[in-house]
KEMARKOL-774188 format. One line per 5 residues: number of its first residue (from 1); their letters; for each residue x, y, z of C-alpha. Coordinates in Angstrom, 3 decimals. Layout:
N
NUM) a) X/Y/Z ~ ...
***
This chain:
173
1) xxxxx) -28.919/92.690/-4.355 ~ -26.065/95.112/-4.793 ~ -25.613/95.251/-1.027 ~ -25.247/91.476/-0.871 ~ -22.700/91.592/-3.684
6) xxxxx) -20.710/94.356/-2.001 ~ -20.930/92.549/1.341 ~ -19.755/89.324/-0.375 ~ -16.752/91.201/-1.809 ~ -15.744/92.196/1.700
11) xxxxx) -16.705/89.093/3.686 ~ -15.373/86.437/1.275 ~ -11.756/87.724/1.171 ~ -11.863/88.278/4.946 ~ -13.118/84.702/5.463
16) xxxxx) -10.382/83.354/3.193 ~ -7.719/85.300/5.081 ~ -9.153/84.083/8.379 ~ -9.198/80.450/7.146 ~ -5.604/80.755/5.922
21) xxxxx) -4.598/82.149/9.338 ~ -6.414/79.262/11.028 ~ -4.562/76.671/8.919 ~ -1.232/78.383/9.533 ~ -1.768/78.525/13.295
26) xxxxx) -2.975/74.911/13.376 ~ 0.140/73.768/11.526 ~ 2.407/75.833/13.761 ~ 0.812/74.495/16.937 ~ 1.048/70.908/15.684
31) xxxxx) 4.768/71.386/15.039 ~ 5.207/72.834/18.523 ~ 3.413/69.843/20.070 ~ 5.641/67.432/18.153 ~ 8.712/69.393/19.218
36) xxxxx) 7.612/69.439/22.867 ~ 6.923/65.679/22.785 ~ 10.349/65.028/21.300 ~ 12.040/67.174/23.949 ~ 10.075/65.327/26.635
41) xxxxx) 11.159/61.942/25.254 ~ 14.784/63.041/25.064 ~ 14.701/64.305/28.645 ~ 13.023/61.065/29.754 ~ 15.559/58.914/27.978
46) xxxxx) 18.398/60.725/29.745 ~ 16.941/59.409/32.997 ~ 15.588/56.067/31.804 ~ 18.556/54.898/29.750 ~ 20.998/54.664/32.672
51) xxxxx) 18.311/52.887/34.695 ~ 17.680/50.433/31.865 ~ 21.374/49.708/31.526 ~ 21.667/49.184/35.264 ~ 18.705/46.784/35.155
56) xxxxx) 20.348/44.776/32.380 ~ 23.611/44.716/34.336 ~ 21.860/43.518/37.473 ~ 19.937/40.821/35.635 ~ 23.090/39.650/33.854
61) xxxxx) 24.812/39.340/37.213 ~ 21.761/37.551/38.597 ~ 21.827/35.059/35.730 ~ 25.523/34.405/36.232 ~ 24.904/33.774/39.919
66) xxxxx) 21.894/31.592/39.026 ~ 23.975/29.298/36.858 ~ 23.909/25.854/38.535 ~ 27.680/25.544/38.345 ~ 28.169/28.863/40.112
71) xxxxx) 25.497/28.032/42.688 ~ 27.106/24.724/43.573 ~ 30.593/26.194/43.809 ~ 29.423/29.139/45.883 ~ 27.045/27.358/48.266
76) xxxxx) 28.289/23.785/48.604 ~ 29.979/22.775/51.823 ~ 31.676/19.438/52.543 ~ 29.506/18.639/55.549 ~ 26.142/19.417/53.871
81) xxxxx) 23.584/16.853/52.906 ~ 22.075/16.856/49.425 ~ 18.752/18.022/50.867 ~ 20.444/20.959/52.620 ~ 22.257/21.976/49.439
86) xxxxx) 18.981/21.786/47.519 ~ 17.238/24.017/50.055 ~ 20.105/26.512/50.213 ~ 20.345/26.800/46.429 ~ 16.610/27.274/45.945
91) xxxxx) 16.423/29.797/48.783 ~ 19.335/31.711/47.240 ~ 17.692/31.741/43.803 ~ 14.356/32.948/45.166 ~ 15.944/35.588/47.388
96) xxxxx) 18.002/37.046/44.551 ~ 15.063/36.880/42.133 ~ 12.786/38.690/44.592 ~ 15.506/41.262/45.182 ~ 15.617/42.004/41.437
101) xxxxx) 11.876/41.944/40.668 ~ 11.713/45.698/40.149 ~ 14.116/45.477/37.209 ~ 11.348/44.084/35.012 ~ 9.957/47.571/34.371
106) xxxxx) 13.118/48.436/32.413 ~ 13.148/45.259/30.317 ~ 11.067/43.946/27.470 ~ 8.391/41.375/28.235 ~ 10.323/38.846/26.174
111) xxxxx) 13.536/39.250/28.189 ~ 11.725/39.210/31.504 ~ 9.822/36.101/30.466 ~ 13.082/34.379/29.550 ~ 14.538/35.271/32.937
116) xxxxx) 11.499/33.861/34.752 ~ 11.616/30.689/32.658 ~ 15.322/30.294/33.373 ~ 14.721/30.622/37.115 ~ 12.001/27.982/36.951
121) xxxxx) 14.195/25.716/34.825 ~ 17.144/25.904/37.220 ~ 14.895/25.226/40.224 ~ 13.369/22.252/38.382 ~ 16.861/20.975/37.550
126) xxxxx) 17.866/21.134/41.210 ~ 14.649/19.535/42.467 ~ 14.597/16.770/39.857 ~ 18.147/15.724/40.642 ~ 17.637/15.989/44.410
131) xxxxx) 14.656/13.617/44.156 ~ 16.911/10.985/42.625 ~ 18.958/10.815/45.821 ~ 18.188/9.173/49.115 ~ 17.818/11.047/52.412
136) xxxxx) 21.407/10.288/53.471 ~ 23.026/11.544/50.263 ~ 25.808/14.099/50.500 ~ 25.835/17.447/48.714 ~ 28.676/16.277/46.468
141) xxxxx) 26.390/13.628/44.982 ~ 23.746/16.245/44.149 ~ 26.403/18.468/42.620 ~ 27.600/15.597/40.411 ~ 24.060/14.835/39.247
146) xxxxx) 23.463/18.498/38.400 ~ 26.716/18.769/36.451 ~ 25.976/15.513/34.589 ~ 22.493/16.773/33.688 ~ 23.934/20.052/32.406
151) xxxxx) 26.411/18.153/30.213 ~ 23.573/16.104/28.683 ~ 21.584/19.177/27.717 ~ 22.158/20.634/24.301 ~ 21.135/24.110/25.408
156) xxxxx) 22.128/25.931/28.574 ~ 19.079/28.032/29.550 ~ 21.188/30.577/31.434 ~ 23.461/31.106/28.423 ~ 20.491/31.473/26.070
161) xxxxx) 18.858/34.056/28.328 ~ 22.103/35.993/28.740 ~ 22.494/35.981/24.988 ~ 18.987/37.399/24.507 ~ 19.596/40.113/27.089
166) xxxxx) 22.841/41.108/25.377 ~ 21.010/41.243/22.051 ~ 18.366/43.527/23.539 ~ 21.063/45.847/24.878 ~ 22.689/45.965/21.436
171) xxx) 19.304/46.861/19.945 ~ 19.029/49.812/22.319 ~ 22.295/51.202/21.042
***
């Protein structure tokens, strides 16, 4: 019995010291992992932040170019028919949208969804007003219908989306 007691006097303090060392090492390693993760995030943000800002810049430019007023002014020609203007505007929207598809990885789902909805809304606006015209209608008539429709609307979808994107950028900083 005395041997067990003597052995307990030796083993118990050694076990306590070992357990204390284990807890200390565990705590130290956890702090190192947190520190390494933080350093990794900081290094990643140095690369990702400029890319995110560039994506927001590109999508802001895209939205400005998507604005029906800008589309009409940029693409309308005196000798175009309404149908030709419709086709040119929709082709331009789709081409620019497809060119900027990769920017979605740098944006929130909400902002990207707003951009997609705005694209669809502008295309619907163009198509709806083009359907109101006959086959011989001139591009100027389509442009007038589009501008009249925009004046009737209480909310400009392009402006709302741009506003949301700007708000998201402000939240980043």
